[in-house]
All heavy atoms as a GROMACS GRO file, in nm:
protein
  508
    1MET      N    1   1.024  -3.448  -3.414
    1MET     CA    2   0.942  -3.381  -3.316
    1MET      C    3   0.803  -3.366  -3.377
    1MET      O    4   0.788  -3.333  -3.494
    1MET     CB    5   1.006  -3.245  -3.286
    1MET     CG    6   0.920  -3.150  -3.212
    1MET     SD    7   1.007  -3.004  -3.156
    1MET     CE    8   1.039  -2.920  -3.308
    2GLU      N    9   0.700  -3.387  -3.297
    2GLU     CA   10   0.562  -3.375  -3.345
    2GLU      C   11   0.495  -3.256  -3.278
    2GLU      O   12   0.500  -3.239  -3.157
    2GLU     CB   13   0.484  -3.503  -3.315
    2GLU     CG   14   0.352  -3.507  -3.387
    2GLU     CD   15   0.288  -3.644  -3.379
    2GLU    OE1   16   0.325  -3.730  -3.461
    2GLU    OE2   17   0.202  -3.662  -3.291
    3ILE      N   18   0.434  -3.171  -3.363
    3ILE     CA   19   0.359  -3.055  -3.316
    3ILE      C   20   0.222  -3.058  -3.383
    3ILE      O   21   0.200  -3.133  -3.477
    3ILE     CB   22   0.432  -2.922  -3.347
    3ILE    CG1   23   0.451  -2.905  -3.499
    3ILE    CG2   24   0.565  -2.915  -3.273
    3ILE    CD1   25   0.510  -2.771  -3.540
    4THR      N   26   0.132  -2.974  -3.335
    4THR     CA   27   0.000  -2.960  -3.397
    4THR      C   28  -0.012  -2.818  -3.448
    4THR      O   29   0.004  -2.722  -3.372
    4THR     CB   30  -0.111  -2.991  -3.295
    4THR    OG1   31  -0.090  -3.122  -3.243
    4THR    CG2   32  -0.248  -2.984  -3.361
    5VAL      N   33  -0.040  -2.805  -3.578
    5VAL     CA   34  -0.055  -2.674  -3.641
    5VAL      C   35  -0.197  -2.664  -3.695
    5VAL      O   36  -0.237  -2.743  -3.780
    5VAL     CB   37   0.047  -2.654  -3.756
    5VAL    CG1   38   0.028  -2.518  -3.821
    5VAL    CG2   39   0.189  -2.671  -3.706
    6ASN      N   40  -0.274  -2.570  -3.640
    6ASN     CA   41  -0.413  -2.549  -3.680
    6ASN      C   42  -0.490  -2.682  -3.680
    6ASN      O   43  -0.563  -2.713  -3.772
    6ASN     CB   44  -0.423  -2.481  -3.816
    6ASN     CG   45  -0.375  -2.338  -3.811
    6ASN    OD1   46  -0.346  -2.284  -3.705
    6ASN    ND2   47  -0.365  -2.274  -3.926
    7GLY      N   48  -0.469  -2.761  -3.574
    7GLY     CA   49  -0.541  -2.886  -3.556
    7GLY      C   50  -0.486  -3.006  -3.630
    7GLY      O   51  -0.538  -3.116  -3.618
    8GLU      N   52  -0.378  -2.987  -3.707
    8GLU     CA   53  -0.320  -3.094  -3.787
    8GLU      C   54  -0.183  -3.133  -3.733
    8GLU      O   55  -0.095  -3.048  -3.717
    8GLU     CB   56  -0.307  -3.047  -3.932
    8GLU     CG   57  -0.255  -3.150  -4.026
    8GLU     CD   58  -0.246  -3.096  -4.169
    8GLU    OE1   59  -0.333  -3.017  -4.209
    8GLU    OE2   60  -0.150  -3.133  -4.238
    9LYS      N   61  -0.164  -3.262  -3.704
    9LYS     CA   62  -0.034  -3.310  -3.655
    9LYS      C   63   0.070  -3.299  -3.766
    9LYS      O   64   0.043  -3.333  -3.881
    9LYS     CB   65  -0.043  -3.456  -3.611
    9LYS     CG   66  -0.133  -3.478  -3.493
    9LYS     CD   67  -0.055  -3.469  -3.366
    9LYS     CE   68  -0.147  -3.510  -3.250
    9LYS     NZ   69  -0.093  -3.471  -3.124
   10LYS      N   70   0.189  -3.248  -3.729
   10LYS     CA   71   0.300  -3.239  -3.824
   10LYS      C   72   0.427  -3.287  -3.755
   10LYS      O   73   0.448  -3.260  -3.637
   10LYS     CB   74   0.321  -3.094  -3.869
   10LYS     CG   75   0.210  -3.040  -3.956
   10LYS     CD   76   0.253  -2.910  -4.020
   10LYS     CE   77   0.147  -2.855  -4.112
   10LYS     NZ   78   0.129  -2.931  -4.232
   11THR      N   79   0.510  -3.355  -3.831
   11THR     CA   80   0.643  -3.393  -3.783
   11THR      C   81   0.742  -3.296  -3.846
   11THR      O   82   0.747  -3.282  -3.968
   11THR     CB   83   0.675  -3.537  -3.822
   11THR    OG1   84   0.575  -3.624  -3.765
   11THR    CG2   85   0.812  -3.578  -3.771
   12VAL      N   86   0.818  -3.227  -3.760
   12VAL     CA   87   0.911  -3.125  -3.807
   12VAL      C   88   1.044  -3.141  -3.734
   12VAL      O   89   1.050  -3.197  -3.625
   12VAL     CB   90   0.856  -2.982  -3.783
   12VAL    CG1   91   0.728  -2.958  -3.862
   12VAL    CG2   92   0.833  -2.956  -3.635
   13PRO      N   93   1.152  -3.089  -3.795
   13PRO     CA   94   1.280  -3.086  -3.723
   13PRO      C   95   1.273  -2.975  -3.618
   13PRO      O   96   1.178  -2.895  -3.617
   13PRO     CB   97   1.380  -3.051  -3.834
   13PRO     CG   98   1.300  -2.974  -3.933
   13PRO     CD   99   1.162  -3.033  -3.929
   14PRO      N  100   1.371  -2.967  -3.529
   14PRO     CA  101   1.373  -2.855  -3.434
   14PRO      C  102   1.372  -2.722  -3.509
   14PRO      O  103   1.451  -2.701  -3.601
   14PRO     CB  104   1.504  -2.874  -3.357
   14PRO     CG  105   1.534  -3.020  -3.371
   14PRO     CD  106   1.481  -3.059  -3.507
   15LEU      N  107   1.278  -2.635  -3.472
   15LEU     CA  108   1.258  -2.507  -3.542
   15LEU      C  109   1.220  -2.398  -3.444
   15LEU      O  110   1.163  -2.425  -3.340
   15LEU     CB  111   1.139  -2.517  -3.639
   15LEU     CG  112   1.145  -2.603  -3.761
   15LEU    CD1  113   1.005  -2.615  -3.822
   15LEU    CD2  114   1.237  -2.540  -3.862
   16SER      N  115   1.244  -2.275  -3.486
   16SER     CA  116   1.183  -2.161  -3.418
   16SER      C  117   1.045  -2.139  -3.480
   16SER      O  118   1.013  -2.198  -3.584
   16SER     CB  119   1.269  -2.035  -3.438
   16SER     OG  120   1.269  -1.998  -3.576
   17VAL      N  121   0.966  -2.055  -3.420
   17VAL     CA  122   0.836  -2.022  -3.478
   17VAL      C  123   0.858  -1.958  -3.616
   17VAL      O  124   0.788  -1.991  -3.712
   17VAL     CB  125   0.755  -1.930  -3.384
   17VAL    CG1  126   0.631  -1.877  -3.454
   17VAL    CG2  127   0.718  -2.004  -3.257
   18LEU      N  128   0.956  -1.870  -3.626
   18LEU     CA  129   0.986  -1.809  -3.756
   18LEU      C  130   1.025  -1.916  -3.858
   18LEU      O  131   0.981  -1.912  -3.973
   18LEU     CB  132   1.098  -1.705  -3.743
   18LEU     CG  133   1.136  -1.632  -3.871
   18LEU    CD1  134   1.018  -1.557  -3.930
   18LEU    CD2  135   1.253  -1.538  -3.845
   19GLY      N  136   1.104  -2.013  -3.818
   19GLY     CA  137   1.143  -2.123  -3.907
   19GLY      C  138   1.022  -2.201  -3.955
   19GLY      O  139   1.014  -2.240  -4.072
   20LEU      N  140   0.925  -2.223  -3.866
   20LEU     CA  141   0.802  -2.292  -3.905
   20LEU      C  142   0.726  -2.210  -4.009
   20LEU      O  143   0.679  -2.264  -4.109
   20LEU     CB  144   0.714  -2.318  -3.783
   20LEU     CG  145   0.578  -2.380  -3.813
   20LEU    CD1  146   0.593  -2.522  -3.869
   20LEU    CD2  147   0.489  -2.379  -3.689
   21LEU      N  148   0.713  -2.080  -3.985
   21LEU     CA  149   0.642  -1.995  -4.081
   21LEU      C  150   0.711  -1.998  -4.217
   21LEU      O  151   0.645  -2.005  -4.320
   21LEU     CB  152   0.632  -1.852  -4.027
   21LEU     CG  153   0.546  -1.834  -3.902
   21LEU    CD1  154   0.555  -1.691  -3.852
   21LEU    CD2  155   0.402  -1.876  -3.925
   22GLU      N  156   0.844  -1.994  -4.216
   22GLU     CA  157   0.918  -2.000  -4.342
   22GLU      C  158   0.896  -2.134  -4.410
   22GLU      O  159   0.877  -2.140  -4.532
   22GLU     CB  160   1.066  -1.975  -4.318
   22GLU     CG  161   1.095  -1.832  -4.280
   22GLU     CD  162   1.239  -1.809  -4.233
   22GLU    OE1  163   1.312  -1.908  -4.207
   22GLU    OE2  164   1.276  -1.692  -4.220
   23MET      N  165   0.897  -2.243  -4.334
   23MET     CA  166   0.874  -2.376  -4.390
   23MET      C  167   0.735  -2.385  -4.454
   23MET      O  168   0.717  -2.448  -4.558
   23MET     CB  169   0.888  -2.482  -4.280
   23MET     CG  170   0.881  -2.624  -4.329
   23MET     SD  171   0.902  -2.740  -4.194
   23MET     CE  172   0.731  -2.761  -4.146
   24LEU      N  173   0.637  -2.319  -4.391
   24LEU     CA  174   0.500  -2.319  -4.442
   24LEU      C  175   0.478  -2.211  -4.549
   24LEU      O  176   0.366  -2.194  -4.598
   24LEU     CB  177   0.401  -2.299  -4.327
   24LEU     CG  178   0.402  -2.408  -4.220
   24LEU    CD1  179   0.312  -2.368  -4.103
   24LEU    CD2  180   0.358  -2.541  -4.279
   25GLU      N  181   0.584  -2.137  -4.582
   25GLU     CA  182   0.580  -2.029  -4.681
   25GLU      C  183   0.479  -1.922  -4.644
   25GLU      O  184   0.400  -1.876  -4.729
   25GLU     CB  185   0.556  -2.085  -4.821
   25GLU     CG  186   0.666  -2.179  -4.866
   25GLU     CD  187   0.647  -2.236  -5.005
   25GLU    OE1  188   0.542  -2.209  -5.069
   25GLU    OE2  189   0.737  -2.309  -5.050
   26LEU      N  190   0.479  -1.883  -4.516
   26LEU     CA  191   0.390  -1.778  -4.467
   26LEU      C  192   0.471  -1.655  -4.432
   26LEU      O  193   0.578  -1.665  -4.371
   26LEU     CB  194   0.314  -1.827  -4.343
   26LEU     CG  195   0.220  -1.945  -4.365
   26LEU    CD1  196   0.166  -1.994  -4.232
   26LEU    CD2  197   0.106  -1.906  -4.458
   27ASP      N  198   0.419  -1.539  -4.468
   27ASP     CA  199   0.484  -1.412  -4.436
   27ASP      C  200   0.455  -1.379  -4.289
   27ASP      O  201   0.340  -1.359  -4.252
   27ASP     CB  202   0.427  -1.303  -4.528
   27ASP     CG  203   0.493  -1.168  -4.508
   27ASP    OD1  204   0.563  -1.148  -4.407
   27ASP    OD2  205   0.473  -1.082  -4.596
   28PRO      N  206   0.558  -1.372  -4.205
   28PRO     CA  207   0.535  -1.347  -4.062
   28PRO      C  208   0.469  -1.212  -4.034
   28PRO      O  209   0.409  -1.193  -3.929
   28PRO     CB  210   0.675  -1.354  -4.000
   28PRO     CG  211   0.771  -1.352  -4.112
   28PRO     CD  212   0.699  -1.392  -4.236
   29ARG      N  213   0.475  -1.120  -4.130
   29ARG     CA  214   0.411  -0.990  -4.111
   29ARG      C  215   0.260  -0.997  -4.128
   29ARG      O  216   0.188  -0.908  -4.087
   29ARG     CB  217   0.467  -0.888  -4.211
   29ARG     CG  218   0.616  -0.863  -4.191
   29ARG     CD  219   0.673  -0.781  -4.303
   29ARG     NE  220   0.659  -0.862  -4.427
   29ARG     CZ  221   0.691  -0.818  -4.547
   29ARG    NH1  222   0.736  -0.696  -4.565
   29ARG    NH2  223   0.675  -0.896  -4.652
   30ARG      N  224   0.210  -1.107  -4.189
   30ARG     CA  225   0.068  -1.118  -4.221
   30ARG      C  226  -0.005  -1.226  -4.143
   30ARG      O  227  -0.113  -1.268  -4.181
   30ARG     CB  228   0.051  -1.144  -4.371
   30ARG     CG  229   0.102  -1.029  -4.456
   30ARG     CD  230   0.092  -1.056  -4.599
   30ARG     NE  231   0.005  -0.986  -4.689
   30ARG     CZ  232  -0.083  -0.891  -4.672
   30ARG    NH1  233  -0.109  -0.849  -4.554
   30ARG    NH2  234  -0.150  -0.836  -4.770
   31VAL      N  235   0.058  -1.272  -4.033
   31VAL     CA  236  -0.005  -1.374  -3.951
   31VAL      C  237   0.005  -1.338  -3.803
   31VAL      O  238   0.091  -1.260  -3.763
   31VAL     CB  239   0.057  -1.514  -3.974
   31VAL    CG1  240   0.041  -1.559  -4.118
   31VAL    CG2  241   0.202  -1.519  -3.932
   32ALA      N  242  -0.082  -1.399  -3.726
   32ALA     CA  243  -0.072  -1.398  -3.580
   32ALA      C  244  -0.053  -1.542  -3.538
   32ALA      O  245  -0.110  -1.633  -3.598
   32ALA     CB  246  -0.197  -1.339  -3.517
   33VAL      N  247   0.029  -1.564  -3.436
   33VAL     CA  248   0.058  -1.700  -3.391
   33VAL      C  249   0.019  -1.715  -3.244
   33VAL      O  250   0.055  -1.633  -3.160
   33VAL     CB  251   0.210  -1.731  -3.407
   33VAL    CG1  252   0.243  -1.868  -3.350
   33VAL    CG2  253   0.251  -1.723  -3.554
   34GLU      N  254  -0.056  -1.821  -3.218
   34GLU     CA  255  -0.090  -1.860  -3.082
   34GLU      C  256  -0.013  -1.988  -3.053
   34GLU      O  257  -0.024  -2.085  -3.128
   34GLU     CB  258  -0.240  -1.884  -3.071
   34GLU     CG  259  -0.285  -1.923  -2.932
   34GLU     CD  260  -0.432  -1.956  -2.929
   34GLU    OE1  261  -0.514  -1.863  -2.918
   34GLU    OE2  262  -0.464  -2.076  -2.939
   35LEU      N  263   0.065  -1.986  -2.947
   35LEU     CA  264   0.145  -2.102  -2.908
   35LEU      C  265   0.097  -2.150  -2.773
   35LEU      O  266   0.105  -2.077  -2.674
   35LEU     CB  267   0.293  -2.063  -2.902
   35LEU     CG  268   0.391  -2.170  -2.852
   35LEU    CD1  269   0.389  -2.292  -2.943
   35LEU    CD2  270   0.531  -2.112  -2.843
   36ASN      N  271   0.042  -2.270  -2.770
   36ASN     CA  272  -0.009  -2.329  -2.646
   36ASN      C  273  -0.105  -2.235  -2.573
   36ASN      O  274  -0.093  -2.208  -2.454
   36ASN     CB  275   0.106  -2.372  -2.555
   36ASN     CG  276   0.193  -2.477  -2.621
   36ASN    OD1  277   0.144  -2.564  -2.690
   36ASN    ND2  278   0.323  -2.467  -2.601
   37LEU      N  279  -0.202  -2.183  -2.652
   37LEU     CA  280  -0.312  -2.099  -2.602
   37LEU      C  281  -0.271  -1.958  -2.562
   37LEU      O  282  -0.349  -1.886  -2.500
   37LEU     CB  283  -0.386  -2.167  -2.486
   37LEU     CG  284  -0.442  -2.306  -2.516
   37LEU    CD1  285  -0.505  -2.365  -2.392
   37LEU    CD2  286  -0.542  -2.301  -2.630
   38GLU      N  287  -0.149  -1.914  -2.598
   38GLU     CA  288  -0.106  -1.777  -2.569
   38GLU      C  289  -0.058  -1.711  -2.698
   38GLU      O  290   0.020  -1.770  -2.773
   38GLU     CB  291   0.006  -1.775  -2.465
   38GLU     CG  292  -0.042  -1.823  -2.329
   38GLU     CD  293   0.057  -1.792  -2.219
   38GLU    OE1  294   0.144  -1.705  -2.237
   38GLU    OE2  295   0.046  -1.857  -2.114
   39ILE      N  296  -0.103  -1.587  -2.720
   39ILE     CA  297  -0.058  -1.511  -2.837
   39ILE      C  298   0.091  -1.483  -2.822
   39ILE      O  299   0.136  -1.436  -2.717
   39ILE     CB  300  -0.136  -1.378  -2.850
   39ILE    CG1  301  -0.285  -1.405  -2.866
   39ILE    CG2  302  -0.082  -1.295  -2.967
   39ILE    CD1  303  -0.323  -1.476  -2.993
   40LEU      N  304   0.166  -1.512  -2.926
   40LEU     CA  305   0.310  -1.491  -2.924
   40LEU      C  306   0.340  -1.357  -2.992
   40LEU      O  307   0.302  -1.335  -3.107
   40LEU     CB  308   0.379  -1.605  -3.000
   40LEU     CG  309   0.530  -1.611  -2.993
   40LEU    CD1  310   0.577  -1.637  -2.850
   40LEU    CD2  311   0.581  -1.721  -3.085
   41PRO      N  312   0.410  -1.266  -2.922
   41PRO     CA  313   0.447  -1.138  -2.985
   41PRO      C  314   0.540  -1.161  -3.104
   41PRO      O  315   0.629  -1.248  -3.099
   41PRO     CB  316   0.520  -1.062  -2.873
   41PRO     CG  317   0.479  -1.130  -2.746
   41PRO     CD  318   0.453  -1.274  -2.784
   42LYS      N  319   0.521  -1.082  -3.210
   42LYS     CA  320   0.602  -1.099  -3.331
   42LYS      C  321   0.753  -1.094  -3.304
   42LYS      O  322   0.826  -1.172  -3.364
   42LYS     CB  323   0.562  -0.994  -3.435
   42LYS     CG  324   0.428  -1.024  -3.498
   42LYS     CD  325   0.400  -0.932  -3.614
   42LYS     CE  326   0.260  -0.950  -3.666
   42LYS     NZ  327   0.231  -1.077  -3.725
   43PRO      N  328   0.801  -1.007  -3.214
   43PRO     CA  329   0.946  -1.007  -3.190
   43PRO      C  330   1.000  -1.139  -3.134
   43PRO      O  331   1.119  -1.166  -3.143
   43PRO     CB  332   0.965  -0.895  -3.087
   43PRO     CG  333   0.846  -0.806  -3.105
   43PRO     CD  334   0.734  -0.898  -3.145
   44ASP      N  335   0.913  -1.224  -3.081
   44ASP     CA  336   0.954  -1.351  -3.023
   44ASP      C  337   0.954  -1.466  -3.123
   44ASP      O  338   0.997  -1.577  -3.090
   44ASP     CB  339   0.865  -1.388  -2.904
   44ASP     CG  340   0.881  -1.292  -2.788
   44ASP    OD1  341   0.979  -1.213  -2.787
   44ASP    OD2  342   0.794  -1.294  -2.698
   45TYR      N  343   0.906  -1.444  -3.245
   45TYR     CA  344   0.898  -1.552  -3.343
   45TYR      C  345   1.035  -1.617  -3.368
   45TYR      O  346   1.046  -1.737  -3.379
   45TYR     CB  347   0.844  -1.502  -3.478
   45TYR     CG  348   0.697  -1.469  -3.482
   45TYR    CD1  349   0.616  -1.471  -3.369
   45TYR    CD2  350   0.637  -1.433  -3.601
   45TYR    CE1  351   0.482  -1.440  -3.375
   45TYR    CE2  352   0.502  -1.402  -3.610
   45TYR     CZ  353   0.426  -1.405  -3.495
   45TYR     OH  354   0.292  -1.374  -3.502
   46GLU      N  355   1.139  -1.533  -3.379
   46GLU     CA  356   1.272  -1.584  -3.413
   46GLU      C  357   1.338  -1.656  -3.296
   46GLU      O  358   1.414  -1.751  -3.315
   46GLU     CB  359   1.361  -1.469  -3.460
   46GLU     CG  360   1.492  -1.516  -3.519
   46GLU     CD  361   1.572  -1.404  -3.583
   46GLU    OE1  362   1.524  -1.291  -3.589
   46GLU    OE2  363   1.683  -1.433  -3.629
   47THR      N  364   1.309  -1.614  -3.174
   47THR     CA  365   1.379  -1.669  -3.058
   47THR      C  366   1.303  -1.779  -2.984
   47THR      O  367   1.357  -1.842  -2.894
   47THR     CB  368   1.411  -1.556  -2.957
   47THR    OG1  369   1.289  -1.492  -2.918
   47THR    CG2  370   1.506  -1.454  -3.018
   48THR      N  371   1.177  -1.802  -3.020
   48THR     CA  372   1.098  -1.906  -2.955
   48THR      C  373   1.114  -2.038  -3.029
   48THR      O  374   1.076  -2.050  -3.145
   48THR     CB  375   0.948  -1.866  -2.951
   48THR    OG1  376   0.937  -1.742  -2.880
   48THR    CG2  377   0.866  -1.972  -2.882
   49THR      N  378   1.173  -2.135  -2.960
   49THR     CA  379   1.196  -2.266  -3.019
   49THR      C  380   1.078  -2.356  -2.988
   49THR      O  381   1.030  -2.362  -2.875
   49THR     CB  382   1.324  -2.328  -2.960
   49THR    OG1  383   1.434  -2.238  -2.984
   49THR    CG2  384   1.355  -2.461  -3.027
   50LEU      N  385   1.030  -2.424  -3.090
   50LEU     CA  386   0.918  -2.516  -3.072
   50LEU      C  387   0.963  -2.641  -2.997
   50LEU      O  388   1.076  -2.686  -3.012
   50LEU     CB  389   0.859  -2.554  -3.207
   50LEU     CG  390   0.798  -2.437  -3.285
   50LEU    CD1  391   0.755  -2.482  -3.423
   50LEU    CD2  392   0.681  -2.378  -3.208
   51GLN      N  393   0.872  -2.696  -2.918
   51GLN     CA  394   0.898  -2.816  -2.839
   51GLN      C  395   0.801  -2.926  -2.884
   51GLN      O  396   0.694  -2.898  -2.937
   51GLN     CB  397   0.877  -2.787  -2.690
   51GLN     CG  398   0.957  -2.671  -2.637
   51GLN     CD  399   1.106  -2.694  -2.642
   51GLN    OE1  400   1.153  -2.803  -2.611
   51GLN    NE2  401   1.181  -2.593  -2.686
   52ASP      N  402   0.838  -3.049  -2.857
   52ASP     CA  403   0.752  -3.162  -2.888
   52ASP      C  404   0.615  -3.142  -2.824
   52ASP      O  405   0.606  -3.096  -2.709
   52ASP     CB  406   0.816  -3.291  -2.837
   52ASP     CG  407   0.767  -3.414  -2.909
   52ASP    OD1  408   0.737  -3.406  -3.029
   52ASP    OD2  409   0.758  -3.520  -2.844
   53ASP      N  410   0.509  -3.172  -2.896
   53ASP     CA  411   0.370  -3.161  -2.852
   53ASP      C  412   0.317  -3.018  -2.841
   53ASP      O  413   0.208  -2.997  -2.788
   53ASP     CB  414   0.346  -3.234  -2.718
   53ASP     CG  415   0.364  -3.384  -2.732
   53ASP    OD1  416   0.326  -3.438  -2.839
   53ASP    OD2  417   0.416  -3.446  -2.638
   54ASP      N  418   0.392  -2.917  -2.890
   54ASP     CA  419   0.339  -2.780  -2.892
   54ASP      C  420   0.216  -2.774  -2.982
   54ASP      O  421   0.206  -2.848  -3.081
   54ASP     CB  422   0.444  -2.681  -2.944
   54ASP     CG  423   0.538  -2.632  -2.837
   54ASP    OD1  424   0.512  -2.656  -2.717
   54ASP    OD2  425   0.639  -2.568  -2.873
   55ARG      N  426   0.125  -2.685  -2.946
   55ARG     CA  427   0.004  -2.660  -3.027
   55ARG      C  428   0.014  -2.516  -3.080
   55ARG      O  429   0.021  -2.423  -3.000
   55ARG     CB  430  -0.121  -2.677  -2.943
   55ARG     CG  431  -0.140  -2.820  -2.893
   55ARG     CD  432  -0.268  -2.839  -2.818
   55ARG     NE  433  -0.386  -2.804  -2.895
   55ARG     CZ  434  -0.445  -2.886  -2.984
   55ARG    NH1  435  -0.397  -3.005  -3.005
   55ARG    NH2  436  -0.552  -2.846  -3.049
   56ILE      N  437   0.012  -2.503  -3.212
   56ILE     CA  438   0.025  -2.373  -3.276
   56ILE      C  439  -0.100  -2.346  -3.359
   56ILE      O  440  -0.144  -2.432  -3.434
   56ILE     CB  441   0.150  -2.370  -3.369
   56ILE    CG1  442   0.277  -2.392  -3.288
   56ILE    CG2  443   0.159  -2.237  -3.443
   56ILE    CD1  444   0.330  -2.528  -3.297
   57GLU      N  445  -0.154  -2.229  -3.341
   57GLU     CA  446  -0.264  -2.182  -3.426
   57GLU      C  447  -0.211  -2.061  -3.501
   57GLU      O  448  -0.155  -1.969  -3.440
   57GLU     CB  449  -0.386  -2.144  -3.344
   57GLU     CG  450  -0.452  -2.260  -3.272
   57GLU     CD  451  -0.516  -2.363  -3.365
   57GLU    OE1  452  -0.567  -2.323  -3.471
   57GLU    OE2  453  -0.511  -2.482  -3.331
   58ILE      N  454  -0.227  -2.061  -3.632
   58ILE     CA  455  -0.180  -1.951  -3.716
   58ILE      C  456  -0.301  -1.889  -3.785
   58ILE      O  457  -0.378  -1.958  -3.850
   58ILE     CB  458  -0.080  -2.000  -3.822
   58ILE    CG1  459   0.039  -2.068  -3.753
   58ILE    CG2  460  -0.034  -1.885  -3.910
   58ILE    CD1  461   0.134  -2.139  -3.848
   59VAL      N  462  -0.314  -1.759  -3.767
   59VAL     CA  463  -0.427  -1.685  -3.827
   59VAL      C  464  -0.368  -1.592  -3.933
   59VAL      O  465  -0.277  -1.515  -3.905
   59VAL     CB  466  -0.503  -1.604  -3.721
   59VAL    CG1  467  -0.616  -1.524  -3.786
   59VAL    CG2  468  -0.556  -1.695  -3.613
   60HIS      N  469  -0.422  -1.601  -4.055
   60HIS     CA  470  -0.377  -1.518  -4.167
   60HIS      C  471  -0.460  -1.391  -4.173
   60HIS      O  472  -0.582  -1.397  -4.158
   60HIS     CB  473  -0.396  -1.591  -4.301
   60HIS     CG  474  -0.330  -1.724  -4.306
   60HIS    ND1  475  -0.212  -1.743  -4.372
   60HIS    CD2  476  -0.364  -1.844  -4.254
   60HIS    CE1  477  -0.177  -1.870  -4.361
   60HIS    NE2  478  -0.268  -1.932  -4.288
   61PHE      N  479  -0.395  -1.278  -4.197
   61PHE     CA  480  -0.466  -1.153  -4.219
   61PHE      C  481  -0.488  -1.136  -4.368
   61PHE      O  482  -0.396  -1.150  -4.446
   61PHE     CB  483  -0.387  -1.033  -4.164
   61PHE     CG  484  -0.369  -1.040  -4.016
   61PHE    CD1  485  -0.244  -1.062  -3.961
   61PHE    CD2  486  -0.476  -1.026  -3.930
   61PHE    CE1  487  -0.227  -1.069  -3.824
   61PHE    CE2  488  -0.461  -1.032  -3.793
   61PHE     CZ  489  -0.335  -1.054  -3.740
   62VAL      N  490  -0.610  -1.111  -4.406
   62VAL     CA  491  -0.646  -1.097  -4.546
   62VAL      C  492  -0.708  -0.960  -4.566
   62VAL      O  493  -0.801  -0.922  -4.495
   62VAL     CB  494  -0.745  -1.207  -4.590
   62VAL    CG1  495  -0.783  -1.191  -4.735
   62VAL    CG2  496  -0.687  -1.344  -4.564
   63GLY      N  497  -0.654  -0.885  -4.661
   63GLY     CA  498  -0.709  -0.754  -4.692
   63GLY      C  499  -0.816  -0.766  -4.800
   63GLY      O  500  -0.820  -0.862  -4.875
   64GLY      N  501  -0.900  -0.668  -4.805
   64GLY     CA  502  -1.004  -0.669  -4.908
   64GLY      C  503  -1.062  -0.531  -4.925
   64GLY      O  504  -1.028  -0.438  -4.855
   65GLY      N  505  -1.151  -0.520  -5.017
   65GLY     CA  506  -1.208  -0.388  -5.041
   65GLY      C  507  -1.353  -0.394  -5.072
   65GLY      O  508  -1.424  -0.486  -5.072
   0.00000   0.00000   0.00000
């Protein structure tokens, strides 16, 4: 299955959004995910299955002082 993550094409097996974040070694508590131009609520990460040609934008939250 081919998806686009932050503008980059990736070939991945069938995954949930949470599975994608785990594959990318990202902490789901520290990111926001936009799936096909809509913000995905965090509770839906585990139950939302990615489809071929999905477009995902992942924004990382960075703390600082």
